C-alpha positions in Angstrom: 3.9 5.1 -23.2 2.6 2.9 -25.9 6.2 2.3 -27.0 7.1 1.0 -23.5 6.6 -2.7 -23.0 4.8 -4.3 -20.1 8.0 -6.0 -19.0 9.8 -2.6 -19.0 7.1 -1.2 -16.7 7.3 -4.2 -14.5 11.0 -3.7 -14.2 10.2 -0.3 -12.6 8.4 -2.2 -9.8 4.8 -2.0 -11.1 2.4 -4.9 -10.9 1.0 -6.4 -14.0 -2.4 -4.9 -13.3 -0.9 -1.4 -12.9 1.0 -1.7 -16.1 -2.3 -2.7 -17.8 -4.0 0.4 -16.4 -1.1 2.7 -17.5 -1.1 1.2 -21.0 -4.8 1.5 -21.4 -5.0 5.1 -20.2 -2.1 6.0 -22.4 -3.8 4.5 -25.4 -7.0 6.4 -24.6 -5.2 9.7 -24.3 -3.3 9.1 -27.6 -6.4 8.2 -29.5 -8.5 11.0 -28.1 -10.9 8.8 -26.1 -9.7 10.4 -22.9 -9.4 14.2 -22.9 -7.1 15.4 -20.1 -8.1 19.0 -20.6 -11.7 18.2 -19.9 -10.7 16.6 -16.6 -9.3 19.9 -15.4 -12.8 21.4 -15.4 -14.2 18.7 -13.1 -14.5 19.9 -9.5 -15.7 16.5 -8.3 -13.0 13.8 -8.1 -15.6 11.1 -8.6 -16.3 12.5 -12.1 -12.6 12.2 -12.9 -12.5 8.6 -11.6 -15.6 7.8 -13.6 -13.9 9.0 -16.8 -10.7 7.0 -16.1 -12.5 3.7 -15.5 -14.9 3.8 -18.5 
């Protein structure tokens, strides 16, 4: 996703803010800041949300 531009995402009908969220989460996954495997172990959705909005 880091190779996709904001304008390309907006062409898919996303708002600017949603494209920013997608780009940020994508970067965090790529750099290891966000571990998706760890999220699987969370039974509480609020913990997942907390990880995503750090």
